[in-house]
C-alpha positions as CSV (number, residue, x, y, z in Angstrom):
1,M,-169.2,143.1,-121.6
2,K,-165.8,144.1,-120.1
3,F,-167.6,145.5,-117.1
4,L,-169.5,142.2,-116.6
5,K,-166.2,140.1,-116.9
6,K,-164.6,142.4,-114.3
7,Q,-167.6,142.0,-111.9
8,I,-167.5,138.2,-112.4
9,N,-163.7,138.0,-111.8
10,R,-164.1,140.2,-108.6
11,S,-166.9,137.9,-107.4
12,F,-164.8,134.8,-107.9
13,A,-161.8,136.4,-106.2
14,A,-164.0,137.3,-103.2
15,L,-165.3,133.8,-103.1
16,R,-161.8,132.3,-103.3
17,M,-160.6,134.6,-100.5
18,T,-163.6,133.6,-98.3
19,T,-163.0,129.9,-99.0
20,E,-159.3,130.2,-98.2
21,R,-160.2,131.9,-94.8
22,G,-162.6,129.1,-94.1
23,D,-160.0,126.5,-95.0
24,A,-157.5,128.2,-92.6
25,L,-160.1,128.2,-89.8
26,I,-160.9,124.6,-90.3
27,L,-157.2,123.6,-90.5
28,T,-156.6,125.7,-87.3
29,M,-159.5,123.8,-85.5
30,F,-158.0,120.4,-86.5
31,I,-154.6,121.4,-85.2
32,M,-156.0,122.7,-81.9
33,A,-158.0,119.4,-81.5
34,G,-154.9,117.4,-82.0
35,M,-153.0,119.5,-79.5
36,L,-155.8,119.0,-77.0
37,I,-155.7,115.2,-77.5
38,V,-152.0,115.1,-77.0
39,A,-152.2,117.3,-73.8
40,M,-155.0,115.2,-72.4
41,S,-153.1,112.0,-73.0
42,G,-150.0,113.4,-71.4
43,S,-151.9,114.5,-68.3
44,Y,-153.6,111.0,-68.0
45,V,-150.1,109.4,-68.0
46,V,-148.9,111.7,-65.3
47,L,-152.0,111.0,-63.3
48,L,-151.4,107.2,-63.6
49,G,-147.8,107.7,-62.4
50,I,-148.9,109.6,-59.3
51,K,-151.4,106.9,-58.4
52,A,-148.8,104.2,-58.9
53,A,-146.3,106.1,-56.7
54,G,-148.9,106.4,-53.9
55,I,-149.7,102.7,-54.1
56,Q,-146.0,101.9,-54.0
57,A,-145.5,104.1,-50.9
58,Q,-148.4,102.3,-49.1
59,S,-146.9,98.9,-49.9
60,T,-143.5,100.0,-48.6
61,K,-145.1,101.1,-45.3
62,A,-147.0,97.8,-45.1
63,Y,-143.6,95.9,-45.6
64,Y,-141.9,98.0,-42.8
65,V,-144.9,97.4,-40.5
66,A,-144.5,93.6,-41.1
67,E,-140.8,93.9,-40.4
68,A,-141.6,95.6,-37.1
69,G,-143.8,92.7,-36.2
70,A,-141.0,90.2,-37.1
71,E,-138.4,92.2,-35.1
72,N,-140.8,92.5,-32.1
73,I,-141.3,88.7,-32.0
74,L,-137.6,88.0,-32.4
75,Y,-136.9,90.4,-29.5
76,E,-139.5,88.6,-27.3
77,L,-137.9,85.2,-28.2
78,R,-134.4,86.4,-27.2
79,K,-135.5,88.3,-24.2
80,N,-138.0,85.9,-22.6
81,G,-136.6,82.6,-24.0
82,F,-140.0,81.8,-25.7
83,V,-140.8,78.1,-25.9
84,P,-143.0,77.3,-28.9
85,P,-146.1,75.2,-28.3
86,A,-146.5,71.7,-29.3
87,P,-147.1,71.1,-33.1
88,E,-150.8,70.0,-32.6
89,M,-151.5,73.3,-30.8
90,I,-150.1,75.5,-33.6
91,S,-153.2,75.3,-35.8
92,S,-155.5,76.3,-33.0
93,L,-153.5,79.5,-32.2
94,N,-154.8,82.8,-33.7
95,S,-152.1,85.5,-33.5
96,L,-148.9,85.2,-31.6
97,A,-148.4,88.9,-31.5
98,S,-150.4,91.8,-32.7
99,S,-149.9,95.6,-32.5
100,T,-151.3,98.9,-33.9
101,L,-148.8,101.5,-35.1
102,M,-148.9,105.0,-36.6
103,S,-152.1,106.1,-34.8
104,G,-154.1,103.2,-35.8
105,T,-153.3,103.3,-39.5
106,A,-150.8,100.3,-39.5
107,V,-151.4,96.9,-38.0
108,Y,-149.2,93.9,-37.8
109,N,-150.1,90.3,-36.8
110,V,-147.5,87.4,-36.3
111,Y,-148.6,83.8,-36.7
112,F,-147.0,80.3,-36.3
113,T,-147.0,78.6,-39.6
114,E,-144.8,75.5,-38.9
115,Y,-142.8,73.7,-36.2
116,P,-140.1,72.3,-36.4
117,P,-138.3,74.3,-37.6
118,L,-140.0,77.3,-36.1
119,V,-141.5,79.3,-38.9
120,L,-143.4,82.6,-38.2
121,Q,-145.2,84.9,-40.5
122,S,-145.6,88.6,-39.9
123,I,-148.3,90.3,-41.8
124,G,-148.3,94.1,-42.0
125,D,-151.4,96.1,-43.1
126,Y,-151.3,99.8,-44.0
127,Q,-154.3,101.4,-45.6
128,S,-155.2,99.2,-48.5
129,S,-151.8,97.4,-48.8
130,R,-150.8,94.2,-47.1
131,R,-147.2,92.7,-47.1
132,S,-145.8,89.7,-45.2
133,V,-142.4,88.6,-43.9
134,E,-141.5,85.0,-43.0
135,I,-139.1,84.1,-40.3
136,R,-137.4,80.7,-40.0
137,I,-135.6,79.8,-36.8
138,G,-133.7,76.6,-36.3
139,Q,-133.0,73.9,-38.9
140,N,-133.0,74.6,-42.7
């Protein structure tokens, strides 16, 4: 009888040890899965930040292209004494000035929008971004 009790106790001890090892393995798997989820979430946030920075850089370049168009038309106005067309002609005009910069990746167009006062709009395009600048000359 003593022998049988010892055998049963050893069997239960072995079973408990196996169960504890299995519990540790399952707990380790859950911890690793949690760490993986946190790491993937962090990398996704970093990726979104990189994309946003690229879009901001494109938008800034488009703004400076629009500024270049505005400065170009102001230079032409001062240099050549540009006389704007009659108000009824403004709507029929397409682009007052247009140019391609940076090896064809950036384009600006300058349009009349109002007269009097003379109001011009310079639109700059760079890749998938578009920005505009408005110039008012004359009366407020």
